[in-house]
N, C-alpha and C positions, 0 to 999 in steps of 0.2 A: 900713368893712370891707376886709379886705387887697387887694379885686380892685377893689375901687370904688374907690381911689386909683390904678389905673392909666390909663394913654390905649389906645382901643381899640386901636390898630396894634401897639404894643409885647405888650398882652395875647393877640392873634391871633397874633404873631408866637410866642411864649411856647407857648400852646397848640399849635401845626403841631411846634416841635419837641419838646417832652413825645408829641405823640403818634407821631412818627416813632424820638426814644431809646429807647421802648418797645417799638417793634417791634424797632430792629434790635442788638436785645442777643443774646447768642449766652447762652442759659441752660446753668447750671454743674449736671455732672449729678456726685450725691456714691453708693457703694453702698450706704450707707445708705439713702437715701430709698427709700418704698414707692412699689408700681406707680404708684398714680394720680399722685403726684408725678411721676416720671418720664414717664409718660402725657401728663400737660400740660403739661410743658416740653419732649416733641417736637411736640407740638401749636404750641405758640408760636412753636417755632423754623423751622417750617413756613413759619407766618405771616410769618417775615423772610422768607423766602426769596421767597416768591408777591409781597412788599411792594418786598425793595429788593434781589432778586437782577440779576443780571447782566442778564435780558431787561428791566427797568426796569417797572414800574406805574403807572394814574392810576387817582384817586376823587376823587370827590366826600365833601366834611363838611359839616355841621351840626352848629357846637357849642350848648349851653346851660351857662350855670356859673349854674347853680343860679336861673333865671330874672333872674339880673344882668345878665348880658351873654350876648348873640346874636351868632355870625355864621356865614356858611356862604363855600363857595368848593371851585374845584375844583385842585388838585396832582397834578404830575407827578414821578417818581424815575426816575434811572439812575445806580447807581454815588452819583459822590459830586455830581455834576447833579442841577437839580430845578428847577422852576419853578412857582407857585402865581399865582391869580386869584383877587378877590372885589369885594366892592362898594367897599372902600378902596383896594386896591393891586395891582398885577400887581409879580410879582419872578421874576426868574431868575438861577440860579446855576449858574456852568459850573465847576464844583470851582476855581476861582483866584479868579474874581472875582464879585460878588452887582450886578446894578442892578435897582434897585430904583422904580418912578413910582408916586409917590400922589396918590390923585384930588383930595387939595386945596390938592396943588402943581403946579399945570397950569405946563408945558411947563416942567418939568422932571425930571432924572435921578441920585439918589443914586448912588454908586458906593462901594459897600466890599469887603473884601478879605473871602474867604471864610474867609479862614483864621484871621482876627481880627475877625470883624463887628461893627463898633461899635454899628449898630442894634442889636442884640441883645445887649445887657448882660446877661440874667437868665439866661444859657443854665444856670449852674454851679447855679442850683437848681432844675434838673430834669432834675440826672444821673439815671441810672437804670442800678442796682448790680442786678444778677440774682440773686446772692446773697444779699441783702439779704433776700430774702422768701422764704416759706412759699409753693407751688404745688395748688391741687389742682383738677380737675374735676371737671363734673358734667352730665348732662343737662339739657337747657333745651326749653322748648316751641317755640323756634323755631331750636335748632342744640343746639351744647355751648358752656359757660360754663365762662371758667376764669378762676380767683379766685386774685388774688397778695396776699398778708397782708404786712407789712413785719414783722421779727420785732422783738424787743424792745429798745427803744433808737436806731434803725433813724430821723431826721430826712428831713421831705423830703415822699415819696409813702408815703401809709401805706395804699392798698389801690385795687386795679386788677378790674375784670369787663372779661373782654376775652369778647364772645360772637363765635361764629364757628361756618361753618354745618359742618352733619355730614361729610357727602363732602369738601368742597374745604378746607375751614379757612378762606377768605375771610374777612376781617372783618366784623360785620355792624353794632357797636355797643359802644364802651369807655365805661366810666366808671371816672374814677380822682378819687380822696380825698386831698385835703391839707389837712393841721389837719381841719374837719370841715366841708369845701368838697368838695360833688360836681361835675364836670366829666363832662356825656356828649356822647359824641361821635358821632353816628348818620353812617355809612358808608353809600354808596350809586355804583351807575355805578360800581362794580370791575373794573378788567380787569388783568391781568397780561401784559406782554409785547405787542411791537408799538411800542415807544417808540423813536423814535429822536433821534439827535443836533441832528436840525434843528427837532425839535419842542421841546426846548430850548435852544436859540439865543434868545440877545438880540435882536431887531430891529432891528437900529442904525437901519436905513434907514427905520422909520417915526416916529424920533424925532431924523433928523439937524437939527431945527430947535427942539432942546426945547434944555436949559442944562443941560452936565453939573458935577454937585456932588462932586468926587472927597472922603469920607471914611477913604481907607486910610490 
């Protein structure tokens, strides 16, 4: 099966990238769209601002790929800078350089370029193009459900189901379909704002005795 052939570290990076690009895209609005679709896109964009606005944000994620693969961790965003940590690795991205510490590689720090991160060679497979989808919104017992269905002929992501809170539009859960595989991402401990540059800074002093492997 497609996902079974991937190493867990690469798979997790792909999932995080998918979540980020999906939320960070700006929705395209046409005069011919229905009121329902315009509302869905407006809320989608509001969710983007909460997560990727200048104020920054943090959240805990639990990922489940149809029971095949599971992972969880915490991620922080602010502009082009980010940080995430889970049981397998920690990573810091200052917008120029990415520093990654993998648990299985003790006393080693990998350095990658943020612009051309060689540790994430699958990013093109997860490109999210807003106008490739039809949008709709409906009430849900837990909040509001945004549904994005790919238009005919579109490859890659086929459907997205994004559950957000009714008043604040904060993300609760995402379900993404690629081919016939569904990935579920549960979001908890979400906070928008209060993210400082110090939180996202790579703590070089903590790893001064580590070997630095430059892969730029």
